[in-house]
LUMMIVEX-211943 format. One line per 3 residues: number of its first residue (from 1); their letters; for each residue x, y, z of N, C-alpha, C. Coordinates in steps of 0.001 Angstrom, whole numbers, always signed. Layout:
NUM> A> X:Y:Z:X:Y:Z:X:Y:Z | ... $
//
This chain:
1> XXX> -3262:-10835:-87582:-4025:-10105:-88583:-4635:-11043:-89618 | -3874:-12109:-89967:-4394:-13028:-90989:-5700:-13676:-90552 | -5789:-14019:-89273:-7005:-14629:-88766:-8193:-13697:-88874 $
4> XXX> -7979:-12438:-88598:-9063:-11457:-88704:-9468:-11245:-90156 | -8497:-11271:-91060:-8812:-11124:-92482:-9725:-12260:-92921 | -9400:-13476:-92511:-10229:-14624:-92861:-11625:-14479:-92272 $
7> XXX> -11717:-14032:-91029:-13032:-13864:-90404:-13869:-12794:-91091 | -13229:-11812:-91703:-13952:-10698:-92322:-14205:-10873:-93819 | -13782:-11984:-94391:-13908:-12185:-95836:-14723:-13439:-96137 $
10> XXX> -15999:-13288:-96444:-16859:-14449:-96702:-16359:-15369:-97813 | -15802:-14820:-98877:-15306:-15670:-99962:-14119:-16511:-99498 | -13240:-15917:-98701:-12124:-16683:-98157:-12628:-17754:-97200 $
13> XXX> -13634:-17432:-96410:-14212:-18415:-95491:-14779:-19601:-96265 | -15475:-19318:-97343:-16065:-20391:-98151:-14969:-21289:-98727 | -13920:-20686:-99241:-12816:-21478:-99798:-12133:-22291:-98706 $
16> XXX> -11956:-21682:-97546:-11334:-22388:-96423:-12179:-23591:-96022 | -13502:-23461:-96051:-14376:-24587:-95703:-14188:-25751:-96676 | -14040:-25438:-97964:-13818:-26490:-98965:-12489:-27187:-98709 $
19> XXX> -11450:-26406:-98498:-10119:-26975:-98245:-10135:-27817:-96975 | -10793:-27318:-95934:-10859:-28066:-94671:-11655:-29356:-94824 | -12739:-29315:-95581:-13539:-30527:-95791:-12718:-31600:-96497 $
22> XXX> -11920:-31182:-97468:-11059:-32140:-98164:-10011:-32727:-97223 | -9424:-31872:-96407:-8418:-32339:-95443:-9054:-33262:-94406 | -10275:-32933:-93973:-10978:-33783:-93004:-11224:-35174:-93583 $
25> XXX> -11631:-35233:-94838:-11876:-36524:-95489:-10584:-37331:-95591 | -9498:-36653:-95931:-8196:-37343:-96010:-7780:-37880:-94645 | -7957:-37073:-93608:-7600:-37510:-92261:-8466:-38692:-91831 $
28> XXX> -9747:-38645:-92137:-10636:-39761:-91794:-10174:-41042:-92474 | -9770:-40953:-93729:-9282:-42143:-94439:-8022:-42707:-93790 | -7134:-41842:-93343:-5930:-42307:-92642:-6299:-43024:-91348 $
31> XXX> -7265:-42486:-90629:-7694:-43127:-89379:-8386:-44458:-89647 | -9189:-44511:-90686:-9870:-45758:-91054:-8841:-46856:-91328 | -7775:-46501:-92000:-6730:-47481:-92325:-6019:-48013:-91076 $
34> XXX> -6089:-47284:-89985:-5424:-47708:-88746:-6283:-48651:-87910 | -7490:-48939:-88360:-8397:-49822:-87623:-8833:-50990:-88497 | -7902:-51746:-89053:-8275:-52768:-90049:-9133:-53908:-89509 $
37> XXX> -9084:-54175:-88227:-9816:-55329:-87703:-11295:-55033:-87457 | -11682:-53791:-87519:-13081:-53429:-87280:-13866:-53421:-88584 | -15185:-53638:-88503:-16005:-53531:-89710:-15899:-52117:-90308 $
40> XXX> -16009:-52026:-91622:-15848:-50746:-92333:-16749:-49655:-91759 | -18007:-49941:-91523:-18966:-48943:-91011:-18510:-48414:-89648 | -18047:-49303:-88777:-17567:-48899:-87462:-16338:-48004:-87600 $
43> XXX> -15421:-48399:-88479:-14216:-47592:-88702:-14569:-46206:-89226 | -15485:-46145:-90185:-15879:-44856:-90756:-16514:-43960:-89697 | -17402:-44528:-88907:-18071:-43749:-87865:-17069:-43227:-86853 $
46> XXX> -16214:-44089:-86342:-15225:-43671:-85353:-14277:-42620:-85918 | -13823:-42835:-87138:-12887:-41883:-87749:-13531:-40516:-87910 | -14755:-40489:-88364:-15439:-39200:-88551:-15664:-38490:-87220 $
49> XXX> -16003:-39240:-86178:-16194:-38638:-84855:-14888:-38039:-84349 | -13799:-38763:-84517:-12494:-38250:-84085:-12136:-37000:-84879 | -12334:-37023:-86178:-11978:-35880:-87015:-12806:-34653:-86647 $
52> XXX> -14117:-34790:-86531:-14924:-33602:-86207:-14596:-33071:-84813 | -14228:-33962:-83908:-13834:-33516:-82569:-12540:-32719:-82625 | -11556:-33250:-83325:-10275:-32546:-83465:-10492:-31186:-84128 $
55> XXX> -11265:-31170:-85190:-11512:-29927:-85920:-12253:-28925:-85039 | -13241:-29385:-84284:-13984:-28478:-83411:-13080:-27859:-82346 | -12235:-28671:-81747:-11326:-28169:-80717:-10335:-27179:-81331 $
58> XXX> -9764:-27538:-82470:-8807:-26650:-83130:-9460:-25348:-83585 | -10686:-25431:-84087:-11411:-24232:-84514:-11680:-23318:-83334 | -12105:-23900:-82230:-12334:-23104:-81020:-11047:-22393:-80603 $
61> XXX> -9946:-23130:-80575:-8664:-22541:-80173:-8266:-21418:-81129 | -8432:-21645:-82421:-8096:-20624:-83417:-8923:-19360:-83185 | -10231:-19542:-83003:-11102:-18384:-82796:-10742:-17626:-81519 $
64> XXX> -10405:-18359:-80477:-9965:-17715:-79226:-8683:-16923:-79456 | -7762:-17499:-80208:-6496:-16836:-80493:-6725:-15557:-81301 | -7555:-15658:-82342:-7849:-14480:-83169:-8508:-13404:-82325 $
67> XXX> -9487:-13782:-81514:-10194:-12807:-80680:-9277:-12175:-79638 | -8243:-12887:-79227:-7345:-12350:-78196:-6502:-11191:-78721 | -6312:-11119:-80032:-5513:-10052:-80615:-4022:-10189:-80373 $
70> XXX> -3602:-11311:-79826:-2188:-11544:-79537:-1477:-11957:-80816 | -284:-11462:-81021:+471:-11792:-82234:+1422:-12970:-82038 | +1310:-13654:-80919:+2168:-14814:-80667:+1599:-16056:-81353 $
73> XXX> +2390:-17096:-81316:+2025:-18407:-81835:+747:-18895:-81135 | -231:-19417:-81879:-1479:-19883:-81258:-1345:-21236:-80545 | -143:-21771:-80447:+51:-23103:-79858:-493:-23194:-78440 $
76> XXX> -370:-22149:-77671:-886:-22166:-76296:-2397:-22324:-76253 | -3081:-21657:-77152:-4540:-21787:-77228:-4921:-23219:-77631 | -4172:-23774:-78582:-4427:-25162:-78985:-4181:-26121:-77829 $
79> XXX> -3087:-25936:-77129:-2759:-26801:-75990:-3850:-26741:-74933 | -4303:-25544:-74595:-5355:-25401:-73586:-6650:-26080:-74021 | -6996:-25937:-75299:-8234:-26536:-75793:-8156:-28060:-75771 $
82> XXX> -7033:-28618:-76209:-6907:-30073:-76205:-6759:-30619:-74786 | -6154:-29844:-73892:-6099:-30252:-72483:-7508:-30329:-71894 | -8344:-29351:-72228:-9730:-29354:-71732:-10478:-30576:-72247 $
85> XXX> -10251:-30944:-73487:-10888:-32142:-74046:-10393:-33393:-73334 | -9106:-33443:-73075:-8503:-34631:-72467:-8973:-34863:-71034 | -9445:-33828:-70382:-9921:-33966:-69000:-11051:-34992:-68928 $
88> XXX> -11848:-35037:-69963:-12898:-36048:-70032:-14247:-35559:-69542 | -15229:-36407:-69778:-16610:-36064:-69436:-16836:-35970:-67938 | -16115:-36766:-67171:-16313:-36759:-65722:-16087:-35393:-65128 $
91> XXX> -15095:-34694:-65613:-14747:-33391:-65053:-15717:-32291:-65486 | -16548:-32550:-66488:-17494:-31539:-66942:-18623:-31340:-65944 | -18945:-32359:-65184:-20008:-32262:-64191:-19366:-32187:-62811 $
94> XXX> -19152:-30973:-62319:-18476:-30784:-61044:-19405:-31015:-59850 | -20679:-31305:-60115:-21613:-31514:-59012:-21463:-32885:-58373 | -20698:-33766:-58982:-20523:-35124:-58436:-19509:-35149:-57331 $
//
């Protein structure tokens, strides 16, 4: 129910976006610190790409969970989404 409340409340969505943006910036800084041997610009770019990818996958999983109407833990949706990402680009083109 909480997920649906958030989806139906524009003011809550706006606040959630601010909170998420702050968390994304913090996560990017943590990732940047883990790549000390790379130039700063390279570290920033890589960290931001990783963060937006993680957030996109998690957001997709959350939305799928909310739409499913299931009251169980959304961990299964998250696992499936990250498993799909881990398969890699090669598996996206089944025509090969």
